[in-house]
C-alpha positions in Angstrom: -38.0 -4.0 60.3 -40.0 -5.2 56.9 -43.3 -6.2 58.8 -43.6 -3.1 60.0 -43.6 -1.9 56.8 -45.8 -4.4 55.1 -48.2 -3.7 57.2 -48.1 -0.2 56.6 -48.4 -0.7 52.4 -50.9 -3.3 53.1 -53.2 -0.1 54.9 -52.7 2.5 52.2 -52.9 -0.1 49.2 -56.1 -2.1 50.7 -57.4 2.1 51.1 -57.0 3.0 47.5 -57.8 -0.1 46.2 -61.5 -0.4 47.9 -61.8 3.2 46.3 -60.7 2.3 42.8 -62.5 -0.9 42.9 -65.9 0.7 44.5 -68.0 0.8 41.4 -67.1 -2.6 40.4 -68.0 -4.1 43.9 -71.4 -2.0 43.7 -71.8 -3.7 40.3 -71.1 -7.1 41.9 -73.5 -6.8 44.6 -76.4 -5.5 42.7 -75.6 -8.4 40.2 -75.9 -10.8 43.6 -78.9 -9.1 44.9 -80.7 -9.2 41.4 -79.9 -13.1 40.6 -80.0 -14.8 44.3 -81.1 -11.9 46.6 -79.7 -11.1 50.4 -77.6 -11.3 52.0 -74.6 -10.4 49.5 -71.8 -11.4 51.4 -70.9 -14.3 53.5 -68.4 -15.0 56.3 -66.4 -17.8 57.4 -64.2 -17.9 60.6 -60.6 -18.6 59.5 -57.5 -19.0 61.9 -55.1 -15.6 61.0 -52.1 -14.5 62.7 -51.0 -16.6 65.8 -53.8 -18.9 64.8 -56.4 -16.1 66.0 -59.9 -16.4 64.3 -61.5 -13.6 62.5 -64.4 -13.3 59.9 -63.3 -13.5 56.2 -66.0 -12.1 54.2 -66.6 -12.7 50.7 -69.4 -12.3 48.0 -71.7 -14.9 48.1 -71.5 -17.6 44.8 -74.3 -20.2 45.8 -78.1 -19.8 46.2 -80.1 -21.5 49.1 -81.7 -24.1 46.7 -82.8 -27.4 48.7 -84.7 -30.9 48.0 -88.1 -32.0 49.4 -86.7 -32.5 52.5 -85.7 -29.2 53.4 -82.1 -30.0 52.7 -79.3 -27.8 51.4 -78.3 -29.4 47.7 -74.4 -29.9 47.0 -72.5 -27.1 46.3 -72.6 -28.0 42.4 -76.0 -27.0 42.3 -76.1 -24.8 44.6 -73.1 -22.7 42.7 -75.1 -20.0 40.6 -73.4 -18.8 36.7 -72.6 -15.2 38.4 -71.1 -17.5 41.5 -69.0 -19.6 38.9 -68.1 -16.1 36.9 -66.7 -14.6 40.6 -64.7 -17.6 41.1 -62.9 -18.1 38.4 -61.7 -14.0 38.1 -61.5 -14.2 41.6 -63.9 -11.2 42.2 -65.2 -12.9 45.2 -62.3 -12.0 47.0 -62.7 -8.4 46.7 -64.7 -7.7 50.3 -61.6 -9.3 51.8 -59.4 -5.6 51.1 -61.8 -5.0 54.3 -59.9 -7.6 56.1 -56.4 -5.9 54.5 -57.7 -2.6 56.0 -59.0 -4.1 59.5 -55.0 -6.1 59.9 -57.0 -9.3 59.6 -55.5 -9.8 56.2 -51.6 -8.9 54.3 -52.3 -8.3 50.6 -49.5 -11.3 50.5 -49.1 -14.1 52.7 -50.6 -17.8 53.3 -54.2 -18.3 52.4 -55.8 -18.5 55.5 -57.4 -22.1 55.7 -60.5 -23.7 57.8 -60.0 -23.8 61.5 -60.5 -27.3 61.3 -57.6 -28.4 59.9 -55.5 -26.9 62.5 -55.1 -30.0 64.1 -53.3 -31.7 61.4 -50.6 -29.5 60.9 -47.5 -30.5 61.9 -45.0 -28.0 64.2 -43.3 -27.1 61.0 -46.6 -26.5 59.0 -47.7 -24.2 61.9 -45.2 -21.7 60.8 -47.7 -20.4 58.0 -49.3 -18.4 60.8 -46.1 -16.9 62.1 -47.5 -13.7 59.7 -51.0 -12.5 59.1 -52.3 -14.6 55.9 -53.1 -13.0 52.6 -55.2 -12.3 49.5 -52.8 -14.3 47.8 -49.6 -16.0 48.3 -46.5 -18.6 47.2 -48.4 -21.5 46.6 -51.3 -19.5 44.7 -48.6 -18.4 42.3 -46.6 -21.8 41.9 -49.8 -24.2 41.4 -52.8 -22.6 43.2 -55.3 -25.5 44.3 -53.6 -27.9 41.6 -50.8 -28.7 44.4 -51.5 -31.4 47.2 -51.9 -29.8 50.6 -48.5 -31.0 51.7 -46.9 -29.0 49.0 -49.2 -26.0 49.5 -48.1 -25.9 53.0 -44.7 -26.5 52.5 -44.8 -23.3 50.2 -46.6 -21.4 52.8 -43.7 -22.0 55.5 -41.0 -21.4 52.8 -42.8 -17.8 52.5 -42.5 -17.3 56.2 -38.5 -17.7 56.3 -38.0 -16.1 52.7 -40.4 -12.9 53.5 -39.1 -9.8 51.7 -40.2 -6.3 49.9 -38.9 -8.2 46.5 -40.6 -11.5 46.9 -44.1 -9.7 48.2 -43.8 -7.7 45.1 -42.8 -10.8 42.7 -46.1 -12.7 44.2 -48.3 -9.6 43.2 -47.0 -9.2 40.2 -47.6 -12.7 38.9 -50.7 -13.0 41.0 -52.1 -10.5 38.8 -51.3 -12.5 35.4 -52.6 -15.2 36.9 -56.1 -14.0 37.7 -56.0 -12.2 34.1 -55.1 -15.7 32.7 -57.0 -17.8 35.1 -54.3 -20.4 35.0 -54.5 -22.6 37.8 -58.0 -22.5 38.7 -59.2 -25.6 40.6 -61.8 -26.7 43.2 -60.2 -28.9 46.1 -61.2 -32.4 45.7 -60.8 -33.4 49.4 -60.2 -31.4 52.4 -56.6 -31.5 54.4 -58.2 -32.9 57.5 -60.0 -35.6 55.2 -56.7 -36.4 53.4 -54.5 -37.0 57.3 -57.3 -38.5 59.3 -56.9 -41.9 57.1 -52.9 -41.8 58.1 -52.5 -40.0 61.0 -53.8 -38.8 64.5 -54.3 -35.3 64.8 -51.4 -33.4 66.4 -52.7 -31.9 68.7 -56.3 -30.5 70.4 -57.5 -26.9 69.2 -59.6 -24.8 71.8 -62.5 -23.0 69.7 -63.5 -19.6 71.2 -65.8 -19.0 68.0 -68.3 -21.8 66.6 -69.8 -21.4 63.9 -73.5 -22.1 62.7 -74.5 -24.8 61.6 -73.0 -24.7 57.5 -76.7 -25.0 56.4 -78.3 -22.3 58.1 -78.9 -19.2 55.6 -77.4 -16.3 58.1 -75.8 -15.2 61.1 -78.3 -13.5 63.5 -75.3 -10.9 64.2 -74.2 -9.8 60.8 -76.6 -11.2 57.9 -73.9 -12.8 56.2 -74.2 -16.2 54.2 -72.1 -19.1 55.6 -71.5 -21.7 52.8 -70.5 -25.0 53.2 -67.2 -24.9 51.1 -65.0 -22.5 49.6 -61.6 -22.9 47.9 -60.1 -19.7 49.1 
C-alpha cells in the first residue's frame, strides 16, 4: 500500500519544491552560465527501478579545460570553485527533482549508481533496484561516501526490506541536517567495478540499450547536456 502512496507523495512534494526552489535554481544556472558558459546541465545514464536506465540530470560542476593534446584534464583540475560549492552543499542535485516528478526517482531510496556496476552486484545486492532510486537514502545518512561500497549496498537492501513512511520521514529529516552540517562529504576514491574486478569476475552479463557518448564529449546532440567522466552521486 505504501509504495503507491509514496509515489503520490513524491509527485506532490517535487512539484512544491520545484516551485519554491525555482529562484535558487535560476540563480545557480545564472552563475554556471557566467562562469562556465553553456550547457547548464549534464546528464548521465543510471539504472533505475528494475534496472531500467534513465537520464539523471544535475547542475554542471566541471569546465572543459584540456591539455596541449586536446585531452580533458583530470577531475581535480576541471572542478570549478562553484562546482565544489554545489557538490559540498548538494545543490548540484536540485534538477533531479524533475526526475522525481517524472517518476524516475523518489525523494528517498538507494542512490542511482553507474550502469557499469550492474554485472558486479550479487543477487542480494540487486534487490536495491526493487524500488525507485532516491535523492537521498539510508546509506546517505549513515556515512555517505565514507562507507565502503559493500556496506552501502548492504544498507540499500536493508532499506528495501524495511520500507515504510516513518523510515522515509526519518531519512528526509536526517538528510536535511547532514546537508546543512556537511557531515560525511567525501569523494569516492575507487569505483565498485574496479574494487571487485581484482577479487572476482562479473556475476552476469548486462545488455545495454542506451549507449553513452565518450566521457570526453562536451555535449549530447539530443539534449545539449554536459557529460562528466565521474560524479559522486
